[in-house]
C-alpha positions as CSV (number, residue, x, y, z in Angstrom):
1,M,5.1,63.1,-18.5
2,P,8.8,64.1,-19.0
3,A,10.9,61.5,-20.7
4,L,13.2,59.3,-18.7
5,P,17.0,59.8,-19.0
6,A,18.4,58.1,-22.2
7,R,20.8,56.0,-20.2
8,I,18.0,54.0,-18.6
9,D,16.1,51.3,-20.6
10,F,13.4,49.9,-18.3
11,R,12.2,47.4,-20.9
12,T,15.4,45.4,-20.7
13,M,15.7,45.6,-17.0
14,P,15.5,42.2,-15.3
15,P,12.7,41.7,-12.9
16,P,13.5,42.5,-9.3
17,P,14.3,39.6,-6.9
18,P,11.5,38.5,-4.6
19,P,11.5,40.7,-1.6
20,P,12.9,39.0,1.5
21,D,10.8,38.5,4.6
22,A,10.9,41.6,6.7
23,F,10.1,42.1,10.3
24,F,8.3,44.8,12.2
25,P,10.5,47.9,12.2
26,L,11.8,48.7,15.7
27,P,11.7,52.1,17.4
28,P,14.6,54.5,16.9
29,G,17.8,53.3,18.5
30,D,16.8,49.6,18.5
31,T,18.5,47.0,16.4
32,S,16.9,44.1,14.4
33,T,16.8,40.5,15.6
34,A,19.9,38.5,14.6
35,G,19.5,37.1,11.1
36,E,16.5,39.3,10.2
37,P,17.0,42.2,7.7
38,T,15.7,45.6,8.7
39,P,13.0,47.2,6.5
40,C,14.6,49.0,3.5
41,V,13.4,52.5,2.8
42,W,14.4,54.6,-0.2
43,V,14.1,58.4,0.2
44,V,13.9,60.3,-3.1
45,D,14.4,64.1,-2.6
46,D,16.4,66.7,-4.5
47,S,17.2,68.4,-1.2
48,A,20.1,66.6,0.5
49,S,19.4,68.3,3.8
50,E,15.8,67.3,3.7
51,A,16.7,63.7,2.8
52,R,19.1,63.6,5.8
53,F,16.4,64.9,8.0
54,I,14.0,62.2,6.9
55,K,16.7,59.5,7.4
56,S,17.3,60.8,10.9
57,A,13.5,60.9,11.6
58,L,13.2,57.2,10.7
59,G,15.9,56.2,13.1
60,T,18.0,53.0,13.3
61,G,15.0,50.7,12.9
62,F,15.3,51.1,9.1
63,Q,17.9,50.7,6.4
64,V,17.7,54.0,4.5
65,E,19.1,54.8,1.1
66,T,18.7,58.3,-0.4
67,F,18.5,59.4,-4.1
68,P,18.7,63.0,-5.5
69,D,16.0,62.4,-8.2
70,G,13.6,59.9,-9.6
71,A,15.9,58.8,-12.5
72,A,18.7,57.8,-10.1
73,M,16.2,55.8,-8.0
74,L,14.8,54.0,-11.0
75,E,18.2,53.1,-12.3
76,R,19.1,51.6,-9.0
77,L,15.8,49.7,-8.7
78,H,16.8,46.5,-10.5
79,S,20.2,46.0,-8.9
80,G,20.3,44.4,-5.4
81,R,17.6,44.3,-2.8
82,A,14.3,46.1,-3.7
83,P,13.0,48.6,-1.1
84,D,10.1,47.9,1.2
85,V,8.9,51.5,1.0
86,V,9.7,54.5,-1.3
87,V,9.4,58.0,0.2
88,L,8.9,60.5,-2.7
89,D,9.1,64.2,-2.7
90,W,6.5,65.8,-4.8
91,E,8.5,68.6,-6.4
92,M,11.8,67.3,-8.0
93,P,13.7,68.3,-11.2
94,G,13.1,66.1,-14.2
95,M,10.5,63.7,-13.0
96,S,8.1,64.9,-10.3
97,G,7.0,62.6,-7.5
98,P,3.6,61.8,-9.1
99,E,5.3,61.0,-12.4
100,V,7.8,58.6,-10.7
101,C,4.9,57.0,-8.8
102,Q,2.9,56.6,-12.0
103,F,5.8,54.9,-13.7
104,L,6.2,52.5,-10.8
105,R,2.6,51.5,-11.0
106,G,2.9,50.8,-14.7
107,Q,5.5,48.1,-14.1
108,S,4.4,44.6,-13.0
109,E,7.5,44.3,-10.8
110,T,6.8,47.5,-8.8
111,E,3.0,47.9,-9.2
112,A,2.5,47.0,-5.5
113,L,5.6,48.8,-4.1
114,P,4.3,51.1,-1.2
115,V,4.9,54.8,-1.9
116,L,4.7,57.6,0.7
117,M,4.4,61.1,-0.9
118,L,5.9,64.2,0.8
119,T,4.2,67.3,-0.4
120,A,3.8,71.0,0.4
121,H,0.6,71.1,-1.6
122,G,-2.3,71.4,0.6
123,R,-5.2,71.6,-1.9
124,P,-7.5,68.6,-2.0
125,E,-7.3,68.3,-5.8
126,D,-3.4,68.1,-5.5
127,L,-3.7,65.3,-3.0
128,V,-6.2,63.5,-5.1
129,Q,-3.8,63.8,-8.1
130,G,-1.0,62.2,-6.0
131,L,-3.2,59.3,-4.8
132,R,-4.5,58.7,-8.4
133,A,-0.8,58.6,-9.5
134,G,-0.5,55.6,-7.2
135,A,0.7,56.9,-3.9
136,N,-0.4,54.8,-0.9
137,D,-0.2,57.7,1.6
138,Y,1.1,61.2,1.9
139,V,2.5,63.5,4.6
140,A,2.1,67.3,4.3
141,K,5.1,69.5,4.8
142,P,6.2,70.6,7.3
143,F,5.9,67.2,9.0
144,R,6.6,65.7,12.3
145,T,9.2,62.9,12.6
146,E,6.8,60.7,14.6
147,E,4.2,61.0,11.8
148,V,6.7,60.0,9.0
149,R,8.0,57.1,11.1
150,A,4.4,55.9,11.9
151,R,3.3,56.1,8.3
152,V,6.3,54.3,7.0
153,N,5.8,51.6,9.7
154,A,2.2,51.1,8.5
155,L,3.3,50.8,4.9
156,V,6.0,48.2,5.8
157,R,3.4,46.2,7.7
158,G,1.0,46.3,4.8
159,K,3.7,45.3,2.4
160,R,4.7,42.4,4.6
161,M,1.1,41.1,4.7
162,V,0.8,41.4,1.0
163,D,4.1,39.6,0.5
164,A,2.9,36.8,2.8
165,V,-0.4,36.5,1.0
166,R,1.5,36.3,-2.4
167,R,3.9,33.8,-1.0
168,A,1.1,31.6,0.3
169,D,-0.8,31.9,-3.0
170,R,2.4,31.0,-4.9
171,E,3.0,28.0,-2.7
172,K,-0.6,26.9,-2.9
173,A,-0.5,27.2,-6.7
174,E,2.7,25.1,-6.8
175,A,1.2,22.5,-4.5
176,L,-1.9,22.3,-6.6
177,A,0.1,22.0,-9.8
178,Q,2.2,19.2,-8.3
179,L,-1.0,17.4,-7.0
180,D,-2.6,17.8,-10.4
181,S,0.5,16.4,-12.1
182,L,0.4,13.4,-9.7
183,L,-3.3,12.8,-10.3
184,T,-2.9,13.1,-14.1
185,S,0.0,10.7,-14.3
186,S,-1.3,8.2,-11.7
187,P,-1.6,4.6,-13.0
188,V,-4.9,4.2,-11.0
189,G,-8.2,5.8,-11.5
190,L,-9.0,8.6,-9.1
191,S,-12.1,10.7,-8.8
192,L,-13.9,12.9,-6.3
193,L,-17.7,12.9,-5.8
194,D,-19.7,15.5,-3.9
195,R,-22.5,14.6,-1.5
196,E,-25.0,14.5,-4.4
197,L,-22.7,11.8,-5.9
198,R,-21.8,14.1,-8.8
199,F,-18.3,14.0,-10.2
200,V,-16.2,17.0,-9.2
201,H,-12.9,15.8,-10.6
202,V,-11.5,12.7,-12.4
203,N,-8.1,11.9,-13.7
204,A,-7.2,10.6,-17.2
205,R,-6.9,7.0,-16.0
206,M,-10.4,7.0,-14.5
207,A,-11.8,8.4,-17.7
208,K,-10.1,5.7,-19.7
209,L,-11.5,3.0,-17.4
210,D,-15.1,4.1,-17.9
211,G,-14.6,4.9,-21.6
212,L,-15.8,8.5,-21.5
213,P,-14.0,11.8,-22.4
214,L,-12.2,13.5,-19.5
215,D,-14.3,16.7,-19.8
216,S,-17.7,14.9,-19.8
217,H,-17.6,13.9,-16.1
218,A,-17.9,17.2,-14.2
219,G,-21.4,17.7,-12.9
220,R,-22.7,14.3,-13.9
221,T,-23.9,11.8,-11.3
222,F,-22.3,8.4,-10.7
223,A,-25.4,6.7,-12.1
224,E,-25.2,8.7,-15.3
225,V,-21.6,7.9,-15.9
226,L,-21.6,4.3,-14.7
227,P,-25.2,3.0,-14.9
228,S,-24.1,-0.7,-14.8
229,L,-22.3,-0.2,-11.5
230,A,-24.6,2.2,-9.8
231,P,-27.0,-0.5,-8.2
232,Q,-24.0,-2.2,-6.7
233,L,-21.8,0.7,-5.6
234,E,-24.1,3.7,-4.9
235,P,-25.3,2.2,-1.6
236,V,-21.7,1.7,-0.6
237,I,-20.8,5.3,-1.4
238,R,-23.8,6.6,0.5
239,R,-22.8,4.5,3.5
240,V,-19.3,6.1,3.4
241,L,-21.0,9.6,3.4
242,E,-23.2,8.7,6.3
243,T,-20.7,6.8,8.5
244,G,-17.4,8.4,7.5
245,E,-15.9,4.9,7.3
246,P,-14.0,3.9,4.2
247,A,-15.0,0.9,2.0
248,E,-12.0,-0.8,0.5
249,E,-11.1,-3.7,-1.9
250,L,-14.5,-4.0,-3.6
251,S,-14.3,-6.3,-6.6
252,V,-16.4,-5.3,-9.5
253,S,-16.6,-6.1,-13.3
254,L,-17.2,-3.5,-16.0
255,K,-18.1,-4.0,-19.6
256,R,-15.5,-2.6,-21.9
257,A,-16.6,0.2,-24.3
258,G,-15.6,1.2,-27.8
259,P,-13.0,-0.8,-29.8
260,D,-11.9,-2.8,-26.7
261,A,-15.3,-4.3,-26.1
262,A,-14.3,-7.5,-27.8
263,D,-11.6,-8.1,-25.1
264,G,-14.2,-9.1,-22.5
265,D,-15.0,-7.6,-19.1
266,M,-12.6,-5.5,-17.0
267,H,-12.0,-6.6,-13.5
268,L,-11.6,-3.7,-11.1
269,M,-10.7,-3.3,-7.4
270,V,-12.5,-0.2,-6.0
271,G,-12.1,1.7,-2.8
272,F,-14.1,4.7,-1.4
273,H,-12.8,7.1,1.3
274,P,-14.5,10.1,3.0
275,V,-13.2,13.6,2.1
276,R,-13.3,15.8,5.2
277,T,-13.0,19.4,6.2
278,P,-10.5,20.3,8.9
279,G,-13.4,20.3,11.3
280,G,-14.3,16.7,10.4
281,E,-17.3,17.3,8.2
282,V,-17.6,14.9,5.3
283,L,-17.7,16.9,2.1
284,G,-17.7,14.1,-0.4
285,V,-16.1,10.8,-1.3
286,G,-12.8,10.0,-3.1
287,S,-12.6,6.8,-5.1
288,V,-9.6,4.8,-6.1
289,V,-10.0,2.3,-9.0
290,V,-7.3,-0.2,-10.0
291,D,-7.6,-2.4,-13.1
292,V,-6.8,-6.0,-12.0
293,T,-7.9,-7.6,-15.3
294,R,-4.4,-8.9,-16.2
295,H,-3.9,-10.3,-12.7
296,K,-7.3,-12.1,-12.9
297,Q,-6.3,-13.5,-16.3
298,S,-2.9,-14.6,-15.0
299,E,-4.6,-16.2,-11.9
300,G,-7.0,-18.0,-14.2
301,E,-4.2,-19.3,-16.5
302,L,-2.2,-20.5,-13.5
303,R,-5.2,-22.2,-11.9
304,A,-6.0,-23.9,-15.2
305,A,-2.4,-25.1,-15.6
306,A,-2.4,-26.4,-12.0
307,E,-5.7,-28.2,-12.5
308,F,-4.6,-29.7,-15.7
309,R,-1.4,-30.9,-14.1
310,E,-3.1,-32.4,-11.1
311,R,-5.9,-34.0,-13.2
312,F,-3.2,-35.5,-15.3
313,L,-1.5,-36.9,-12.2
314,G,-4.8,-38.4,-11.1
315,I,-5.6,-39.9,-14.5
316,V,-2.1,-41.4,-14.8
317,G,-2.2,-42.7,-11.2
318,H,-5.6,-44.3,-11.7
319,D,-4.7,-46.0,-14.9
320,L,-1.4,-47.3,-13.5
321,R,-3.2,-49.3,-10.9
322,N,-4.6,-51.9,-13.4
323,P,-1.2,-53.1,-14.8
324,L,0.4,-53.0,-11.3
325,N,-2.4,-55.2,-9.9
326,A,-1.9,-57.6,-12.8
327,I,1.9,-57.8,-12.1
328,R,1.3,-58.4,-8.4
329,M,-1.4,-61.0,-9.0
330,A,0.9,-62.8,-11.5
331,A,3.8,-62.7,-9.0
332,S,1.6,-63.9,-6.2
333,F,0.4,-66.8,-8.4
334,L,3.9,-67.8,-9.1
335,I,4.8,-67.9,-5.4
336,A,1.6,-69.8,-4.5
337,S,2.1,-72.4,-7.3
338,E,5.5,-73.5,-5.8
339,Q,6.8,-73.9,-9.3
340,V,9.3,-71.1,-9.1
341,P,12.9,-72.3,-8.7
342,P,14.3,-71.5,-5.2
343,A,16.9,-69.1,-6.7
344,L,14.0,-66.9,-8.1
345,V,11.7,-66.9,-5.1
346,R,13.5,-63.9,-3.6
347,T,13.3,-62.0,-6.9
348,V,9.5,-62.7,-7.2
349,G,9.1,-61.5,-3.6
350,R,10.9,-58.3,-4.6
351,I,8.4,-57.8,-7.5
352,I,5.5,-58.1,-5.1
353,S,7.0,-55.7,-2.5
354,S,7.9,-53.2,-5.3
355,T,4.4,-53.3,-6.8
356,D,2.9,-52.8,-3.3
357,R,5.2,-49.8,-2.8
358,M,4.2,-48.3,-6.2
359,T,0.5,-49.0,-5.4
360,R,0.9,-47.0,-2.2
361,M,2.6,-44.2,-4.1
362,I,-0.2,-44.1,-6.6
363,T,-2.8,-44.0,-3.8
364,E,-1.0,-41.1,-2.2
365,L,-0.9,-39.3,-5.6
366,L,-4.6,-39.8,-6.1
367,D,-5.4,-38.5,-2.5
368,F,-3.1,-35.5,-3.0
369,T,-4.8,-34.7,-6.3
370,R,-8.2,-34.9,-4.7
371,S,-7.2,-32.6,-1.9
372,R,-5.6,-30.0,-4.2
373,L,-8.6,-29.9,-6.6
374,G,-10.8,-28.9,-3.7
375,G,-12.7,-32.1,-3.1
376,G,-10.8,-33.0,0.0
377,I,-10.0,-36.5,1.2
378,P,-13.2,-38.5,0.7
379,L,-14.5,-40.2,3.9
380,T,-17.0,-43.0,4.6
381,P,-17.6,-42.5,8.3
382,G,-19.3,-45.3,10.3
383,A,-19.2,-46.8,13.8
384,T,-15.6,-47.6,14.4
385,D,-13.5,-49.0,17.2
386,L,-10.1,-47.3,17.2
387,G,-8.6,-50.2,19.2
388,L,-9.6,-52.7,16.5
389,V,-8.1,-50.5,13.8
390,V,-4.9,-50.2,15.7
391,R,-4.7,-54.0,16.2
392,Q,-5.2,-54.6,12.5
393,V,-2.5,-52.1,11.5
394,V,0.0,-53.4,14.1
395,E,-0.4,-57.0,12.9
396,E,0.2,-56.0,9.3
397,L,3.4,-54.1,10.3
398,E,4.7,-57.0,12.3
399,L,4.6,-59.1,9.2
400,V,6.7,-56.6,7.3
401,H,9.0,-55.9,10.3
402,P,9.2,-59.3,12.1
403,N,12.2,-58.2,14.2
404,R,10.5,-55.0,15.6
405,T,8.2,-54.5,18.5
406,V,5.2,-52.1,18.7
407,R,3.8,-51.7,22.2
408,V,0.2,-50.6,22.5
409,E,-1.5,-49.2,25.6
410,S,-5.1,-48.1,25.7
411,T,-7.4,-46.5,28.3
412,G,-11.0,-45.4,28.1
413,P,-13.7,-45.9,25.4
414,L,-12.3,-45.9,21.9
415,G,-15.5,-46.0,19.8
416,G,-16.5,-43.2,17.5
417,R,-18.0,-42.4,14.1
418,W,-15.0,-42.4,11.8
419,D,-13.7,-43.8,8.5
420,A,-11.9,-46.9,9.6
421,D,-9.9,-47.4,6.4
422,R,-8.7,-43.9,6.4
423,L,-7.7,-44.0,10.0
424,A,-5.8,-47.2,9.3
425,Q,-4.0,-45.4,6.5
426,V,-3.0,-42.6,9.0
427,L,-1.9,-45.0,11.7
428,S,0.0,-47.2,9.2
429,N,1.9,-44.1,8.0
430,L,2.7,-42.9,11.5
431,L,3.8,-46.3,12.8
432,G,5.7,-47.1,9.6
433,N,7.6,-43.8,9.9
434,A,8.4,-44.6,13.5
435,L,9.8,-48.0,12.7
436,Q,11.7,-46.6,9.8
437,Y,13.4,-43.7,11.7
438,S,14.0,-45.4,15.0
439,P,17.0,-47.6,16.0
440,P,16.4,-51.3,15.1
441,E,16.6,-52.5,18.7
442,S,14.2,-49.9,20.0
443,T,10.4,-50.3,20.7
444,V,7.8,-48.1,19.1
445,E,5.0,-47.1,21.5
446,L,1.4,-46.4,20.6
447,S,-0.9,-45.1,23.4
448,L,-4.7,-44.7,23.0
449,Q,-6.8,-42.6,25.3
450,G,-10.5,-42.3,25.2
451,G,-12.3,-39.3,26.7
452,P,-15.9,-38.1,26.9
453,E,-15.7,-36.2,23.5
454,L,-12.3,-37.0,22.1
455,A,-10.0,-40.0,21.3
456,V,-6.2,-39.4,21.3
457,A,-3.5,-41.6,19.7
458,R,0.2,-40.9,20.3
459,V,2.9,-42.7,18.3
460,S,6.3,-42.3,20.0
461,N,9.7,-43.5,18.9
462,R,13.4,-43.0,19.9
463,G,16.0,-41.7,17.5
464,N,17.6,-38.6,16.2
465,P,15.3,-35.5,16.6
466,I,13.7,-33.9,13.5
467,P,15.5,-30.5,12.9
468,K,13.5,-27.5,13.9
469,E,13.5,-26.0,10.5
470,E,11.8,-29.1,9.1
471,L,9.2,-29.4,11.8
472,S,7.2,-26.4,10.5
473,I,6.9,-27.9,7.0
474,L,6.7,-31.6,7.9
475,F,3.0,-31.8,6.9
476,H,3.5,-30.0,3.6
477,P,3.4,-32.0,0.4
478,F,6.6,-33.5,-1.0
479,Q,8.5,-33.0,2.3
480,R,10.5,-35.8,3.9
481,A,12.4,-35.6,7.2
482,Q,16.1,-36.4,7.1
483,T,17.6,-37.5,10.4
484,G,21.1,-38.6,10.8
485,A,22.4,-40.6,7.8
486,H,19.0,-41.9,6.9
487,V,17.5,-40.5,3.7
488,P,14.0,-41.8,3.2
489,S,12.5,-42.9,-0.1
490,G,9.0,-42.2,-1.4
491,L,7.2,-39.0,-2.6
492,G,6.9,-37.3,0.8
493,L,3.1,-37.2,0.7
494,G,2.4,-39.6,3.5
495,L,2.3,-37.1,6.3
496,F,0.5,-34.5,4.2
497,I,-2.3,-37.0,3.4
498,S,-2.5,-38.2,7.0
499,D,-2.9,-34.6,8.1
500,Q,-5.6,-34.0,5.5
501,I,-7.5,-37.2,6.6
502,V,-7.4,-36.1,10.2
503,R,-8.6,-32.6,9.2
504,S,-11.5,-34.1,7.3
505,H,-12.4,-35.8,10.6
506,R,-12.3,-32.3,12.2
507,G,-9.3,-33.5,14.2
508,T,-5.7,-32.4,14.6
509,L,-2.3,-34.0,14.0
510,V,0.8,-32.5,15.6
511,V,4.4,-33.5,16.1
512,E,7.0,-32.8,18.8
513,S,10.6,-33.9,18.5
514,G,13.4,-33.7,21.1
515,P,16.6,-35.4,21.9
516,E,14.8,-38.3,23.6
517,R,11.7,-38.9,21.5
518,T,9.6,-37.9,18.5
519,V,5.9,-38.0,19.2
520,F,3.0,-37.7,16.7
521,T,-0.3,-36.9,18.4
522,M,-3.7,-37.4,16.6
523,T,-6.8,-36.0,18.3
524,L,-10.2,-37.1,17.0
525,P,-13.7,-35.9,18.0
526,R,-16.0,-38.8,18.3
527,A,-18.4,-37.5,15.7
528,P,-16.7,-35.7,12.7
C-alpha cells in the first residue's frame, strides 16, 4: 500500500469525538428538524466535477464535504465532527479507495465508519477486493442519483443503530460499574441467591460476615456456606420464592470464625426480598444482612446498668424502713407517755409526720422498682367492697385535713375481686392530690358507680386546671403537676404507681382538667 503523506502522523492523532445523535436523512429539498444535525457525508473523489455531482445527487438532506484525495480526508478526520458516511472513489492518485478503506478499518476510532465505494470496475473479483478492504457497500459507475442517495441513507440508518447500541452498552457498563462499586463499599452484607439457593453474587461485607473468601461463594448453596443457619433460614427463603412476599427483620446469631471466634456470637438482622423479571417472575432472592452485635451489646450494658440502679434503689428503700419505723415508734412512745414538755410536743409530732412521709416515699420507690424490673405491682386480690375501702380512706384523710370536706356519693353494687390495700393506696393518692391542689374552702367530691361488669370511681376537685402539656405525661414517673403558685413536694411517683395498680387490675385511670374542675376516673372490672 502506498505510504501516507509525511505531513500526517496518525499515531499521534487524538481519538475522534463521539458521533452525535443523527436523525433520518430527509428527501432532497427538505430541511432537518430544529436542533437536530443533518447526516454528515464526506465525498472523496479526485474529480471535482464528479464530487459536485454526487453532492447534488444527495440533496439538501445531508451535510456534504468533499476531498480531492484520501490523504486530505484522513488529515481532516480528527478535527471537528466525524462523518456519518464516507463515499470513496476507487481510482484516486496516491492512495486508492480500497487502500483508504483498509487504513480506516485498521484504526479503532474508524473501524466501524460506514464506507460506500464508487467504482467503474465491474468484475466480481474487483468488487470482492473492495469489500474485503472494508467497504460496506458499493455503487457501480455510471450510477443513478436515487441509488446513491438510497444507499447512503441505508448506511446512515445502520450507523445510527450501531451508535445507539454502543451508547446503550456504554451506559449499561457504567451503571453496572456504579452498582458494583455500591455493592462493594456497602456497610451491610448483600447477596443474591438463585432458585436453587445457590449464591450468584456476594459483596465483601457478606463474605466477611460468614468468614469465607469472596471468591468461594459462587455456585455454592446456602447450606454449604452457612450450615448453622440453614435449618432456620432456608424455609424462609423458599417461602419468599414461592409467595413472592419479602421476609424482613429476622434476628439470628452466628458463630464467629477464625481469629474473632473468641469474641462470642455475632447478632445479625436479616431480610430476604424476591428478585423479579420485568414480567413479574421470581428469579431468585436477594438478602440483606446487618451486623447488630454492637447494638445488642450496648443494649445489654444499658439494661444491666438500669437493673443495677433500680435494684440498688429497692435495696436502699427496703433497708431504710427499719430505722424509720424505729424513729416513728420512739416518737409515738414519747407522745403517748405524756412526759414530753409542752414546748416539744409539736416538734415530736413533726418527727412522726416526717417519718410517715418518708415511709410513703420509700413505699413508692419500692413499687416503682418492682414495676420497672418487670415484676409489676404485686396484687393480693380478694372479695372487696369498694365502698368500705373508700370510707376507710376518707376517715384517715379527715384526720390529716380536719378542716376539709370530702363528699361521697355511691350508686349500684360496689363489690368485686380486688386488692383492697392497693385500691386504698390509689384512692388515698387521688383524694390527697385533690385536697392538696384545690382551694381550702372547696369540697372534694368522690362518686362511686357500680354496674353489671364494672365499678367506676371519680374524684373531682375545683382549682386551677392542669396545663395541657402536662396532662399527657401526668402518669409518667417523676412527674408532678404544677398549677398556679403551688409547687408540690414528693418524688412524683404517686400517679405513676396508681396507674400501674389500676392496670394490674385490668382497669383504666384517666384524667380530664378544665377551667371548672379536674376529674380522675378509675374504672375497674369486677374480676381482674
